[in-house]
N, C-alpha and C positions, 0 to 999 in steps of 0.2 A: 777528584775534581769537583768544584762547587757548581751549583747550577747557573751563577753568573760566569764563571770562567768557561764553562761550555758554551753558554749563550753568546758570548764574546768570540769565542771560536767558531762556532757557526756563523756569525755575522762577517768576519773576517774572512773565512771561505768564500761566502756569497759576494764580497766585493772584490777578491781574487778572481773568480770565475764568472765574472760578469759575461753571461752567455749570450750570444747575438744570434737567435732563431732565425731562419729563413723557412717560408714554405715553398714547396716545388711541387709542381705538376709532373708526374711520372708518366711516360708512355714509351711505346715500343716502335722504333724502325728497324727493319730487316732482323727482327727478334732480338734487337741490343736494347737496353734501358737508357731513358735518355730523360732528363730533368730540365724543366724552364721555370725560373722564379714565378710564383704564382701571381705576382703582381703586374707581371707581362703578358699575361693571358687574358684575354677579354672573355672569351667562351671558347666552347668545344661544341662542333656542329657535325652531322653525318656529311659524307661527301656529297657535294651538291653536283648540279650540270655544269660541265667545264667547256667553256668554249675556247678554242685553241686559238693561239696567235701566231699567224705564218712568220716565219723566220725569227723566232724568239729563241734564246738559249735553251738547251735541254733540260735545265734544272726549272725553268718556267712551264709549268704543264699548261697553263693559260690563265683565264679570269672567270670569275664567277659573281653572281648578284647574290648579295647579301642584305635584304630588307631595303633595296632600293641604291646600296652603294656596291660600287664595282671594285672587287678585291682581286689582288694576283694571288695565285697557288704556286708555292714553292715545293719542290722535292728537294730534299738536302742531302741525300744519300752520298752522291758524288763528292759533294764539298766535304762530307766528314769519310769519305775514303771506303765507305760501305756499298754493299752491290744493292742495286735497287730492284724495283719490281712495279708490274702495271697497277695502276690503281684499279680498286674494285670496289663494289658497294658496301664492304665491310669496313673500308678504312674511314678515317674521322680526320678532320681538320683543325688544327688549333689556330685561333684567331689570336694574331699577337699584335701589340700596338709598339710600334718602334718611331721613336721621336714623332708621335701624332700620325704616323701612317700605319694604316692597319694591314696585315699581310696575313694568308692563310699558309700555314705549314701542314704538308702531307704526314699524317703518321698512321700506322696500323691500328693502335687502340690505346686508348687512356686507360691507365691502371689504377693510378692512386693519386692522393696529395699527402705528402709527407713534410714533417718538420724536420730540419736539418740544422744541428749546431756548427755553425760556420767553422769552429776550430776542428770540426772531424772531417772537413773537405781536404781533400789530398790532392796534390798538384798532379797534372798529367805525367803519366809514367814515360820511361824511355821505350818501354817495348810498345807503344801506340804509335799507330801511324801519324806522319807529319800532319796530315791533314785533319786527322781527330784531335790531336793535341793542340792545334793553332785554333780550333773553334770551340774549346771548352774551358771553362774557368777550372775544371778538376773533377774529381769524381768522389761519390761517397759510397761507403758499403753499408748498405741496408739488410739487417738480419733477415727480413721476410723475403726481401725481392732480389737482393745481390747487388751487384756492382751498377751504379747509375751515374752516367756520365752527364754532368751539368754543364748544359750549354751557355755559350758565351754570345748572346744576339747581338752586341755591338759587332763583332768580328765576323760572325756568320752574315749579317746583312750586309756588312761592307763588302764581303766575298761576292755579294749577289748584287751589287750596285745599287742597293736601296737605301735612299736617304730622304 
């Protein structure tokens, strides 16, 4: 094969494999791995002082003050069909921006930011609970971390009546 043929073959392969890479923030909830597209994460903070709201749904832990802005704090365990736990000072809060409304999501810990080739995202499997499958876009197998469930924020927030 000549240099020119080799170069043309590489160019053709690059065009065929137009990779779409997305970045995800990876975190744990009930010791399971989840990811949210990094573009949807404004910041990560330690668990702030929470003010409970009387008669609120159990998935709304309360509200908190973030530099003068009052935000809702969600626990999404039940929505995903996984066991919950009481928040403690070790927990973190992912501040997300959903249609220009900032909301906090309670997580155990934030682990990493990873690049994901969208062609490697697997559709939710049949052995997942219906609640889990409904609230993820799919899952990704990461060599170092394991199976990461990639959250669908539109579906997740629709389930929490946040708009």
